[in-house]
C-alpha positions in Angstrom: -5.0 116.6 50.4 -6.1 114.7 53.5 -9.7 114.8 54.4 -8.9 117.1 57.4 -7.2 119.8 55.2 -10.2 122.0 54.4 -8.0 124.9 53.4 -5.3 123.2 51.3 -1.9 125.1 51.3 -0.4 126.7 48.2 0.8 124.2 45.7 4.5 123.3 45.5 5.2 122.5 41.9 8.5 121.9 40.1 9.3 124.0 37.1 9.0 120.7 35.2 8.6 117.1 36.0 7.0 115.3 38.9 7.8 114.5 42.5 8.5 110.8 43.2 8.3 109.2 46.6 9.3 105.5 47.3 7.8 104.2 50.5 8.7 100.9 52.3 6.7 99.6 55.2 6.8 96.7 57.6 3.5 95.0 58.8 3.2 94.8 62.5 1.3 91.6 63.1 1.0 92.0 66.8 -1.4 95.0 66.6 -3.0 93.5 63.5 -4.0 90.3 65.3 -5.6 92.3 68.0 -8.2 93.5 65.5 -11.4 91.6 65.1 -12.5 90.4 61.6 -14.7 93.5 61.0 -11.9 95.8 61.9 -9.5 94.0 59.6 -11.9 94.3 56.7 -12.4 98.0 57.4 -8.6 98.5 57.5 -8.1 96.8 54.1 -11.1 98.6 52.6 -9.7 101.9 53.8 -6.3 101.2 52.1 -8.1 100.1 48.9 -10.2 103.2 48.8 -7.1 105.4 49.3 -5.2 103.7 46.5 -8.2 104.3 44.2 -8.3 107.9 45.3 -4.6 108.4 44.6 -4.9 106.8 41.2 -7.8 108.9 40.3 -5.9 112.1 41.1 -4.8 114.0 37.9 -1.1 113.7 37.0 -0.6 111.0 39.6 0.5 107.4 39.5 0.8 104.8 42.3 2.5 101.4 42.2 1.9 98.9 44.9 4.3 96.0 45.5 5.4 93.3 47.8 9.1 93.7 48.9 11.0 90.5 48.3 13.4 90.6 51.2 13.4 91.1 55.0 14.1 94.8 54.5 10.4 95.5 54.3 7.0 93.9 53.6 5.3 96.2 51.2 6.0 99.3 49.2 4.5 102.1 47.2 5.9 104.3 44.4 4.0 107.6 44.1 4.4 110.1 41.3 2.6 113.4 41.3 3.3 117.0 40.5 2.4 118.9 43.7 4.7 118.1 46.6 1.8 119.0 49.0 -0.3 116.2 47.4 2.6 113.8 47.5 3.3 114.5 51.2 -0.3 114.2 52.2 -0.8 110.9 50.3 2.4 109.5 51.7 1.4 110.2 55.2 -2.1 108.7 54.7 -0.7 105.5 53.2 1.2 104.9 56.4 -1.7 105.5 58.7 -4.8 104.6 56.8 -5.0 101.0 58.1 -5.0 102.2 61.7 -2.4 103.0 64.3 0.7 100.8 64.6 -0.2 98.5 61.7 2.4 99.8 59.2 5.9 100.9 60.3 8.0 103.0 58.0 11.2 101.2 57.1 12.7 103.4 54.3 11.6 106.2 52.0 13.2 108.2 49.2 12.3 111.5 47.6 13.3 112.5 44.1 12.0 114.2 41.0 11.7 113.2 37.3 14.2 115.2 35.3 15.8 115.6 31.9 19.3 114.4 31.3 21.9 117.1 30.8 23.8 114.8 28.5 21.3 114.3 25.7 22.3 115.1 22.1 21.4 118.7 21.2 19.9 119.7 17.9 23.0 121.5 16.9 25.1 118.4 17.7 22.8 116.3 15.6 22.9 118.7 12.7 26.7 118.6 12.9 26.7 114.8 12.8 24.4 114.8 9.8 26.8 117.1 7.9 30.0 115.5 9.0 29.2 111.8 9.4 26.4 111.4 6.9 27.5 113.9 4.4 24.1 115.6 4.2 23.5 119.2 3.3 21.0 121.4 5.2 17.9 122.1 3.2 17.9 118.9 1.3 14.8 116.5 1.6 16.9 113.8 3.3 18.4 116.2 5.8 15.0 117.7 6.6 13.4 114.3 7.0 16.1 113.1 9.4 15.9 116.4 11.4 12.1 116.0 11.8 12.6 112.5 13.0 15.2 113.6 15.5 12.9 116.3 16.9 10.0 113.8 17.3 12.3 111.3 19.1 13.7 114.0 21.4 10.2 115.2 22.2 9.1 111.7 23.2 12.3 111.1 25.1 11.8 114.3 27.1 8.2 113.4 27.9 9.1 109.9 28.9 11.7 111.3 31.3 9.5 114.0 32.8 6.0 112.4 32.7 6.6 108.6 32.5 3.9 106.1 32.2 4.9 103.3 34.5 4.4 99.8 33.2 2.6 97.0 35.0 5.6 94.6 34.6 5.8 92.4 37.7 9.4 93.1 38.8 10.5 96.4 40.3 14.0 97.3 41.5 14.8 100.5 43.3 18.2 101.8 44.5 19.8 105.2 45.1 23.2 106.2 43.8 25.7 109.1 43.7 28.8 110.0 41.7 32.1 109.7 43.6 34.2 112.7 44.7 37.3 110.8 45.6 40.6 112.5 44.8 41.3 110.3 41.8 37.7 109.5 41.0 35.9 112.9 41.2 33.1 112.9 38.7 32.5 116.6 39.3 36.1 117.5 38.5 35.7 116.2 34.9 34.9 118.7 32.2 31.4 118.5 30.7 32.5 117.0 27.3 34.3 114.2 29.1 31.3 113.5 31.3 29.0 113.6 28.3 31.1 111.1 26.4 31.2 108.7 29.3 27.5 109.0 29.8 27.0 108.3 26.1 28.7 104.9 26.4 26.6 104.2 29.6 23.4 105.0 27.7 24.3 102.8 24.8 24.4 99.8 27.2 21.0 100.8 28.6 19.5 101.0 25.1 20.3 97.4 24.4 17.7 96.6 27.1 14.9 98.6 25.4 11.6 96.7 25.6 13.0 94.5 28.3 13.8 97.0 31.1 12.3 100.4 31.7 14.7 102.6 33.4 13.5 105.7 35.3 16.3 107.9 36.7 15.0 110.6 39.1 17.1 113.3 40.6 17.5 113.7 44.4 20.4 116.2 44.8 19.4 118.4 47.8 16.3 116.3 48.3 17.6 113.0 49.9 20.7 111.2 51.0 22.1 110.5 47.5 22.0 112.2 44.1 19.7 109.9 42.1 17.0 107.3 42.5 17.0 104.5 40.0 13.8 102.5 39.4 13.9 99.6 37.0 10.8 97.7 35.7 11.1 94.3 34.1 9.3 91.0 33.5 11.9 88.9 35.1 14.7 89.3 37.7 17.1 88.0 35.1 16.8 91.2 33.2 17.4 93.3 36.3 20.4 91.3 37.3 21.8 91.4 33.8 21.5 95.2 33.2 23.0 96.1 36.6 25.8 93.6 36.1 26.6 94.8 32.6 26.5 98.5 33.5 29.0 98.0 36.3 31.7 97.3 33.8 31.1 100.6 32.1 33.5 103.3 33.3 30.7 105.5 34.6 29.7 102.9 37.1 33.1 101.1 37.6 35.0 104.2 38.4 32.6 106.9 39.5 29.4 105.4 41.0 28.4 104.6 44.6 25.2 102.7 45.3 22.8 102.4 48.2 20.7 99.5 49.2 18.7 97.6 46.5 15.0 96.8 46.9 13.3 94.3 44.8 9.5 94.3 44.6 6.7 92.4 42.9 3.8 94.5 41.5 0.6 93.1 42.8 -3.0 94.1 43.0 -4.2 94.9 46.5 -6.2 91.7 47.0 -3.2 89.6 46.0 -0.9 91.8 48.1 -3.2 91.3 51.2 -3.1 87.5 50.7 0.7 87.6 50.3 1.0 89.5 53.5 -1.4 87.3 55.4 -3.7 90.3 56.1 
């Protein structure tokens, strides 16, 4: 909560997962240059202290990055469980350096979520019996089932409570599924959608270890249905995965995309130097 909120309001917690806010700001150099050297140091110190406070908050992560385009100058990606906390921190990030220094350019609210298209245990058991010829109760069957449960437990935790990497390149964009008469994703039956998403996921898995993909839901929360955040060590990997996935039917036929933002994760001292602050 902000320092002024002596009686914090009741928490707003999701049933599972965490709230995610992407914030993009422009630096207003006119008001900044009016400040004297002491005031500039105080402003940067205030932002540094706030970043430390946010990162010390339980179940909370904050990424700081330089935006590599004229769309904005700097950005923050904030993950935390309580929407009250997320909202309070987001507002403080925009004002902590003083009035008129940071101007909001774009923001996006979403939530970490499970995928409805993951393989169920019943489906996995059926595949072991039909495709692998294994019988329930045998040692090999039980070993594979235990492995499946462990993988799915980790997958669910990674989706709902991700640990964001410090890889330098960050890409964010929102997206929705189309509802055109001949391209209406929501008119497809579940099994068809699941089969299509299975092919889409197979492409994504080929980038394991090179691109971390975080898909967060925003239906009813923001202007599109999902936010996509990609982390990588090079822009080549970002470009490659987005390009390859666009040939998949899920994207080629049923996806609409918003603006793309590319950022470089930087520590605050480097970020201040990059922004000439």
